[in-house]
C-alpha positions, 0 to 999 in steps of 0.5 A, spaced: 673 923 296 677 921 289 682 916 289 689 915 285 694 909 285 701 911 285 706 906 283 714 908 283 720 905 285 723 912 287 720 914 294 721 921 293 717 921 287 712 917 291 712 922 297 712 928 292 706 926 289 702 923 295 703 930 298 701 934 292 695 929 291 693 929 298 693 937 298 688 937 292 683 932 296 685 925 293 685 919 297 692 916 295 694 909 295 701 908 294 705 902 291 713 901 291 713 898 284 709 895 278 709 889 282 706 891 288 701 895 284 699 889 280 697 886 286 693 892 288 690 893 281 688 886 277 684 884 272 686 887 265 689 880 264 683 876 266 678 873 261 673 870 266 668 871 272 672 865 275 679 868 274 676 874 278 673 869 283 679 865 284 684 872 285 678 875 290 678 868 294 685 868 295 686 875 297 690 877 291 687 883 289 685 890 292 682 894 286 678 889 281 680 891 273 675 888 269 675 889 262 668 888 258 672 887 251 676 882 254 671 879 258 664 876 255 661 883 254 658 887 259 654 882 262 660 878 265 663 885 266 657 887 271 658 880 274 665 881 276 663 888 279 657 885 283 662 880 285 667 885 287 662 889 291 660 883 295 667 883 297 667 890 299 673 891 293 672 897 289 672 897 281 677 901 277 675 898 269 681 897 265 679 901 259 683 899 254 681 902 248 673 902 250 673 908 255 667 910 253 663 903 254 666 903 261 665 910 263 657 908 262 658 902 266 662 906 272 656 911 272 651 905 273 655 901 278 656 902 285 662 899 286 666 904 281 668 910 283 674 911 279 676 909 271 683 908 268 684 914 263 689 913 257 689 920 254 692 919 247 686 915 245 682 921 245 684 923 238 681 916 235 674 917 237 669 922 234 666 923 241 672 922 246 671 921 253 672 928 257 676 929 263 676 936 267 679 937 273 680 929 274 673 928 273 670 924 267 664 928 264 658 924 263 657 923 255 651 927 253 649 924 246 646 917 246 650 911 245 657 908 247 661 914 243 665 909 240 665 911 232 672 912 230 675 918 226 677 918 219 684 920 221 684 914 226 682 909 221 687 911 216 693 912 221 692 905 224 690 902 217 684 899 219 680 900 213 685 896 209 686 890 214 678 889 214 677 890 207 
């Protein structure tokens, strides 16, 4: 069953979303506010395996959110995911700007059943991550799919800054 995390301080909003998403077959986890959601999903502010280990040992996380870009790459991301799996905690990668890389990792690692999704990033990549009916579609082309579009390079002034 697919899971979704709802964070809202309005009880009525949470109840409506919970009812609607349950009816659509989602397993819903609800948080009363951003602070409660933060204690549930943690990781985008953590930069090492040791940081994750400390929070997991303290019982301060329910959803582990490693980010390969903020950690020391894919190897350390995998170590964090293995640590989460050993503690029976689900991994929901913080995708930041690299959803394509994390999609490959989520497909490969048994602790991953969900991914964070930021739709506005799709316009930045030649091969954006695709979501249909709430499911990521596995990429069909080889590679990570992280080639930026010319429009994104221009809009964010990447070429001038790097040159």
